[in-house]
N, C-alpha and C positions, 0 to 999 in steps of 0.2 A: 504493500500500500504505500503510495507517495506521501511525502511530508505535506501538511497543509501550508499553503501560502500565508506567510506572516501578513497580518493586517497592517496597513500603514498607520503610524501614529497620528493622532489628531493634530492639526495645525493650529494650536492655540498656545497661549502662554500668559504670563503674569508679568506686569510691570510694577516694580517697587520702587518708590521714590522716598527718600529720607531727608528731612530738613533739620538743620541745626537752627534753633530759634534763640536769638540774643536781643533782648529789648524789643525793638519794633523791626528787626532785620532778620530775614530768613535766607539760609545759604543751603543749597543742595550739597549734601555730602555723600549721597549714594543714589544712583539712578540706573537700574538694571532690569533687563527683560529676560525671562528664563521659562523653562517648562515646569518648574515647581519652586517652592520657597518655604522657608520657616522664618517667621518674624516674631520677635519678642521685644517688648519695651518694659522698663522698670524704673521705679524710684525707691530709694531707702530713705525713710523719714527719720526724724530726729531721735526716735526711740529705737532705731535699728530695724524696724519692720519693713519688709519689702512689699511693695504693691506693684503689680504689673499686669499686662495683658499680652496675649499671644495668639497667633493663628498659623495655619499652614494649609498648602494646597499642592496638588500635583500627584503623580503617580507614587504609590507607597514605596516602591523600591528606591526611588530617587530621594524621597523624604528621609528614608532610613540612612542613606548614604550621606546626606546633608547633615543629619543629627550626629553621625559618627565623626564627621568632619568638625563640627562645632565642639564636640566632647574632647577631641584630641588637639585643639588649638592651644599652642604653646603659650601664647600671650594671655589667654584665659586661665591656664593652669597656674601661672606664676603668681 
């Protein structure tokens, strides 16, 4: 029996834009388009409690690889 023909991946993506906000000035510090993403924001208050929000989208295998990339980031580990 012949191998099934792989289905083409859908032609869609996500655009993520991140701004640094200082006083009344906004500066784009990240602007990327990709097939998947993981995005998280956070703030640590004066009591040391963290407050944040996050979301993700894209194929599960890609999101898992992105999560491993984040988890192994040397800058974050230090």
